[in-house]
N, C-alpha and C positions, 0 to 999 in steps of 0.2 A: 430549410428552416431549422434553426438550432434552438433546442429547448434546454432550460436550466433544470438539471436533474437533482432532486433532493434525495438524500439517503434516508431509507426507512430503517427502523430498528430491525435487528436480525430476528428472523422467525424462530420460534421454539418448536422442538419436536414434542411428542406426547409425553416424553420422559422429563421435560423441563430443561433440556440442554439445547444449545444452538444447533440449528439444522446444518448449515454449511458456512464456512468462513467466507467473507466477502473478498473477492480478488479484484485488484486494480491493474490497469494497464500502466505502462511506463509513462505515457503522457499524463495520466491522471495523477500519478505519484509526483511527477515533475511539477505539475500545477499546484498540488497541495504543498510541496516543499518550497515552491517558488524558485526552482532551479531549472536548468535545461534538461532535455531528454538525455543528452550525452552524459551529464553528471549522474543521472540515475543508472544508465548502462555501466558507467565506471564503478559505481557502488556495488552493483550486482556482480560484475566481473571480479572485483577485489574480494568479494565475500562479506563485505560490510553490511549488505542488505540481502536477505534471503529472497529467492525468487524461484518460480517454477517455469520451466520452458514448455511452451505450448506451440508446437510447430516451429516457426522461425521467430516467434515473439516470446516475451516474458509476461508473467502475471505475478503480482506481488500481493500477499495477504495484508489486509488492513492492520492486523495485529502486529505483523512484522515491521510495518512502517511506524506504528506507535512505539514499538520496542526500540527501534533504531533512534527515534527522537528522544525517548526517555534516557537512553544510555549516554546521549551527548548533551543533555540539558545541563546548563551551568547557571548558578545564581550570580546575578550582577550586584555589585555594591560591596 
């Protein structure tokens, strides 16, 4: 059974700063960007998208995905 997971706002520590950054898998980033997993792997390997290696897989911070998209945003028209 597959459940649709909704993101919750980041938790705050007692000092008012975010607890931990949210990390996404390659598949989650690929789905968010609507590209293939291989495209995400290529972006990571080329250094265009920052990632952390965990064992044999990668984890990508949500902030880094947002930054990647913001840097490549262009106005149409």
